[in-house]
C-alpha positions in Angstrom: 0.0 0.0 0.0 1.1 3.6 -0.7 1.3 6.2 2.1 -1.2 9.0 2.2 -0.3 11.4 -0.6 -0.8 15.1 -0.6 -0.1 17.7 -3.2 2.9 18.9 -1.2 4.4 15.5 -1.2 4.0 15.3 -5.0 5.6 18.7 -5.5 8.6 17.6 -3.4 9.1 14.6 -5.5 10.3 16.9 -8.2 11.8 16.1 -11.6 14.4 13.7 -10.0 11.6 11.4 -8.9 9.4 11.5 -12.0 10.4 8.0 -12.9 9.8 6.5 -9.4 6.7 4.6 -8.5 5.7 7.3 -6.0 5.9 10.1 -8.6 4.0 8.1 -11.1 1.3 7.4 -8.5 1.1 11.1 -7.7 0.4 11.9 -11.3 -2.2 9.1 -11.7 -3.8 9.9 -8.3 -4.6 13.5 -9.2 -5.8 12.6 -12.6 -8.4 10.2 -11.4 -6.7 6.8 -11.9 -6.8 4.0 -9.4 -3.7 2.3 -8.1 -4.6 -0.9 -10.1 -4.3 1.1 -13.3 -0.7 2.2 -12.7 1.6 1.2 -15.6 4.4 -1.3 -15.0 7.8 0.1 -15.8 9.3 -1.8 -18.7 12.8 -3.4 -18.4 15.1 -2.2 -21.2 15.9 -4.8 -23.8 19.3 -6.5 -23.1 22.2 -5.9 -25.4 23.3 -9.4 -26.5 26.6 -10.5 -28.0 26.8 -14.0 -29.6 30.3 -15.5 -30.2 30.6 -18.1 -32.9 27.5 -16.5 -34.5 28.0 -18.2 -37.9 27.8 -21.7 -36.5 24.8 -24.0 -36.2 23.4 -22.4 -33.0 24.3 -18.8 -33.3 22.2 -17.8 -36.4 19.1 -19.5 -35.1 19.3 -17.9 -31.6 20.1 -14.5 -33.1 16.9 -14.7 -35.2 14.8 -15.7 -32.2 16.2 -13.0 -29.9 16.0 -10.3 -32.6 12.2 -10.9 -32.8 12.0 -10.2 -29.1 14.6 -7.5 -28.5 15.1 -5.9 -32.0 17.8 -6.4 -34.6 20.1 -3.7 -33.2 20.2 -5.3 -29.7 21.4 -8.7 -30.7 24.9 -8.7 -32.2 26.4 -11.8 -34.0 30.1 -12.1 -34.1 32.8 -14.4 -35.5 36.2 -14.1 -37.1 35.3 -14.6 -40.8 33.5 -12.4 -43.3 29.8 -13.4 -43.2 27.4 -14.1 -46.1 25.5 -11.0 -47.3 22.2 -12.2 -45.8 23.8 -12.2 -42.3 24.6 -8.5 -42.5 21.2 -7.8 -43.9 19.3 -9.3 -41.0 21.1 -7.6 -38.2 24.3 -6.4 -36.5 27.5 -8.4 -37.2 31.0 -7.6 -35.8 34.4 -9.2 -35.7 35.2 -10.6 -32.3 38.2 -12.9 -31.5 37.7 -14.8 -28.3 41.5 -15.5 -28.1 42.1 -11.7 -28.0 41.1 -10.5 -24.5 41.5 -6.8 -25.4 39.4 -7.2 -28.5 36.6 -8.8 -26.3 36.8 -5.9 -23.8 36.5 -3.4 -26.6 33.4 -5.1 -28.1 31.7 -5.4 -24.7 32.3 -1.8 -23.7 31.7 -0.2 -27.1 28.5 -2.1 -27.7 27.1 -1.9 -24.1 26.7 -5.6 -23.8 24.6 -7.1 -21.0 24.4 -10.8 -22.1 27.2 -12.8 -23.5 26.3 -16.1 -25.3 29.4 -18.1 -26.1 29.1 -20.5 -29.0 32.7 -20.4 -30.4 34.1 -24.0 -30.2 35.6 -26.8 -32.2 33.3 -29.8 -32.3 34.2 -33.3 -31.2 35.7 -35.0 -34.3 37.4 -31.7 -35.4 38.9 -31.2 -32.0 40.4 -34.8 -32.0 42.0 -34.0 -35.3 43.7 -30.9 -33.9 44.1 -31.0 -30.2 46.4 -28.0 -29.8 43.9 -25.8 -31.6 41.0 -27.2 -29.6 42.8 -26.3 -26.4 43.3 -22.8 -27.5 39.7 -22.2 -28.8 37.7 -24.4 -26.4 39.7 -23.7 -23.2 41.7 -20.5 -23.5 39.0 -18.8 -25.4 36.4 -19.8 -22.7 38.7 -18.4 -20.0 38.6 -15.0 -21.8 34.8 -15.2 -22.0 34.5 -15.8 -18.2 37.0 -13.1 -17.3 35.4 -10.4 -19.4 32.0 -11.4 -18.1 33.3 -11.1 -14.5 34.9 -7.8 -15.2 31.8 -6.2 -16.7 29.2 -8.1 -14.7 27.6 -9.7 -17.6 25.0 -12.6 -17.7 26.9 -15.3 -19.5 25.8 -18.5 -21.2 28.2 -21.3 -22.1 26.6 -24.4 -23.5 27.8 -27.9 -22.5 27.1 -31.2 -24.2 26.7 -34.9 -23.9 30.4 -35.0 -24.8 31.1 -33.9 -21.2 30.4 -37.5 -20.1 32.6 -40.6 -20.5 32.5 -44.4 -20.5 32.1 -44.6 -16.7 29.0 -42.4 -16.7 25.6 -44.0 -16.3 24.3 -43.9 -19.8 20.5 -44.5 -19.5 19.5 -42.2 -18.0 22.4 -39.8 -17.3 21.6 -37.4 -14.4 22.8 -33.8 -13.9 25.3 -34.8 -11.2 27.3 -37.9 -12.0 30.7 -39.2 -13.0 32.3 -37.1 -15.8 35.4 -38.6 -17.3 35.3 -37.7 -21.0 37.8 -39.2 -23.4 37.9 -36.4 -26.0 39.5 -32.9 -25.8 36.0 -31.5 -26.7 34.5 -33.2 -23.7 37.4 -32.3 -21.3 37.0 -28.7 -22.3 33.3 -28.8 -21.7 33.7 -30.2 -18.2 36.3 -27.6 -17.6 33.9 -24.9 -18.7 31.1 -26.2 -16.4 33.5 -26.2 -13.4 35.0 -22.9 -14.1 31.6 -21.3 -14.6 30.4 -22.6 -11.3 33.6 -21.5 -9.6 33.3 -18.0 -11.0 29.7 -17.9 -9.8 30.6 -19.0 -6.2 33.8 -17.0 -6.0 32.8 -13.8 -7.8 29.0 -13.9 -8.1 29.1 -14.3 -11.9 25.7 -15.0 -13.4 26.8 -18.1 -15.2 24.2 -20.3 -17.0 24.7 -23.6 -18.8 22.6 -26.2 -20.5 24.0 -29.6 -21.6 22.8 -30.0 -25.1 22.2 -33.3 -26.9 22.9 -33.7 -30.6 21.3 -30.7 -32.4 19.6 -31.1 -35.7 19.1 -28.2 -38.1 18.3 -27.6 -41.8 19.8 -24.1 -41.8 23.5 -24.9 -41.4 25.6 -27.8 -42.8 27.0 -30.4 -40.5 30.2 -29.3 -38.8 32.1 -32.4 -37.9 30.2 -33.6 -34.9 29.6 -37.1 -33.7 25.8 -36.7 -34.0 25.9 -35.1 -37.5 24.5 -38.2 -39.2 21.1 -37.1 -37.9 21.3 -34.0 -40.1 23.1 -35.6 -43.1 20.4 -38.3 -43.5 17.8 -35.7 -44.5 20.0 -34.1 -47.1 20.7 -37.6 -48.6 17.0 -38.4 -48.4 16.1 -35.4 -50.6 19.0 -35.8 -53.1 20.3 -39.4 -53.5 17.9 -41.4 -51.4 20.9 -43.2 -50.0 22.8 -42.5 -46.7 26.1 -43.9 -45.5 26.0 -43.7 -41.7 29.2 -43.4 -39.7 27.6 -45.0 -36.6 26.2 -48.5 -36.0 22.5 -49.0 -36.5 21.8 -49.4 -32.7 23.8 -46.4 -31.4 21.3 -44.5 -29.2 22.0 -40.9 -28.5 19.9 -38.0 -27.2 18.8 -35.4 -29.8 17.0 -32.1 -30.2 15.6 -30.0 -33.0 17.3 -26.6 -33.4 14.1 -24.6 -32.6 13.8 -26.3 -29.2 17.5 -25.7 -28.6 17.4 -21.9 -29.3 14.1 -21.5 -27.4 15.6 -23.3 -24.3 18.6 -21.0 -24.5 16.5 -17.9 -24.7 14.3 -19.1 -21.9 17.1 -19.9 -19.5 18.7 -16.5 -20.2 15.5 -14.7 -19.5 14.8 -16.3 -16.2 15.3 -14.4 -12.9 18.5 -15.6 -11.3 16.7 -16.9 -8.2 14.9 -19.5 -10.3 18.2 -21.3 -11.0 18.8 -23.9 -8.3 21.9 -25.1 -10.1 24.1 -23.6 -12.8 24.3 -26.6 -15.2 21.2 -28.5 -16.4 20.7 -31.4 -18.8 18.1 -30.9 -21.5 16.9 -33.2 -24.3 13.8 -33.7 -26.5 14.1 -37.3 -27.8 16.5 -40.2 -28.0 16.9 -42.5 -31.1 19.2 -44.8 -33.0 20.2 -44.5 -36.7 17.9 -47.4 -37.5 15.0 -45.6 -35.8 15.4 -42.3 -37.6 15.9 -44.2 -40.9 12.6 -46.0 -40.4 10.9 -42.7 -39.8 12.5 -41.1 -42.9 11.5 -44.1 -45.0 7.8 -43.4 -44.3 8.2 -40.2 -46.3 10.9 -41.5 -48.8 10.0 -45.1 -49.5 13.1 -45.6 -51.8 15.5 -44.5 -49.0 18.4 -46.9 -48.3 21.1 -46.8 -45.7 24.5 -48.4 -45.2 26.3 -48.6 -41.9 30.0 -47.9 -42.1 31.2 -46.8 -38.6 34.3 -44.6 -38.5 36.3 -43.0 -35.6 33.2 -41.3 -34.3 31.7 -44.6 -33.2 34.2 -44.9 -30.4 33.2 -41.4 -29.2 29.5 -42.1 -29.4 30.0 -45.3 -27.3 31.1 -43.2 -24.4 28.2 -40.7 -24.5 24.8 -40.9 -22.8 21.9 -42.7 -24.5 19.3 -40.7 -22.6 19.7 -37.4 -20.6 17.7 -37.1 -17.5 16.4 -33.5 -17.7 13.9 -33.7 -14.9 15.5 -30.8 -13.0 15.4 -28.5 -16.1 11.7 -29.3 -16.5 11.0 -28.6 -12.8 13.2 -25.5 -12.2 13.2 -23.8 -15.6 9.9 -24.9 -17.0 11.6 -26.6 -19.9 9.5 -28.6 -22.3 10.3 -29.7 -25.8 7.9 -29.3 -28.8 9.5 -31.6 -31.4 9.4 -35.4 -31.1 10.9 -37.7 -33.8 7.9 -37.7 -36.2 7.6 -33.9 -36.1 11.4 -33.6 -36.5 11.5 -35.7 -39.6 8.5 -34.0 -41.3 10.0 -30.5 -40.5 13.5 -31.4 -41.7 12.3 -32.9 -45.0 10.0 -30.0 -45.7 12.7 -27.4 -45.1 15.5 -29.2 -47.0 13.2 -29.9 -50.0 12.3 -26.2 -50.1 16.0 -25.3 -50.0 16.8 -27.6 -52.9 13.9 -26.3 -54.9 14.9 -22.8 -54.2 18.5 -23.4 -55.4 17.2 -25.1 -58.6 14.9 -22.2 -59.3 17.7 -19.7 -58.8 19.9 -21.7 -61.1 17.2 -21.9 -63.8 16.8 -18.1 -63.6 20.5 -17.5 -64.0 20.7 -19.9 -67.0 17.7 -18.2 -68.6 19.2 -14.8 -68.2 22.5 -16.0 -69.7 20.6 -17.3 -72.7 
């Protein structure tokens, strides 16, 4: 309840208090408005910087956040020159996570509030170049945490099923369990989880982390991950109707469609900090094997065929969870997926067919113009 308000009290509020609840109540009170009709002061839109913005997750999340906060408030960054359409859809800047002063400059000059860190080498790529993976996935992450601490940012660093190892319970895998990964990618992710929690407890850093399963998207090509067959199979279904799978037919892994992934990230970033009972959460939407997704694809593409030719990624997959237990995320964060396997397959085939048809149409127009 508000105290009794007189005209003298309102006058004393002055210009300096015009934005306070008391001053707004004064104005409303003497203009005939009830207390229930008082407007709620809007929170300014956060200024968001996404590192690794040109990867699988960055572009989708940027699109989602720009719809909420405006294209100028969500800034994609990477170290390469982006395609034209990236610049046309919103802000894009150069940001090198290995250059701490460069990060400081971007955070200060752009007035950043939230830092979402997607820059990383994926599992198979990291195993092929361990020194580079250490620089990007560990040293770069250190810079992200330090700049976030220095400027009191809200920071999101994703983790992954790769943070677990062969001694981890695989079905289901709880939030808190044994983590002994056998790839540099996984070691770096465990390190990021622990460092983020340490910075939270030591310095009060608002660190947030979701352990993602395999992410499936039609918008970006596979990037060398152990779960990438789940994206490649759709491209093959639309083009050659034949897929060569680098995992065994019965290799079960947790998965998620990109829209669920980006929505989960946005939701965990938007939550008040007191809602987080822990700093790292498992999330997943579904769990399937290559044989199961093939069977679902074949319902739409009857001539589809598959060959199983496991490569080095099989050994990695055999150490990862089969099912992530995301009970805590569903209870604490309100997480709930929208895409199951049938909806995933229908969506992916529709999108990739549209992409292929669009390219064919563009090619035909170019040829006609040349003639």
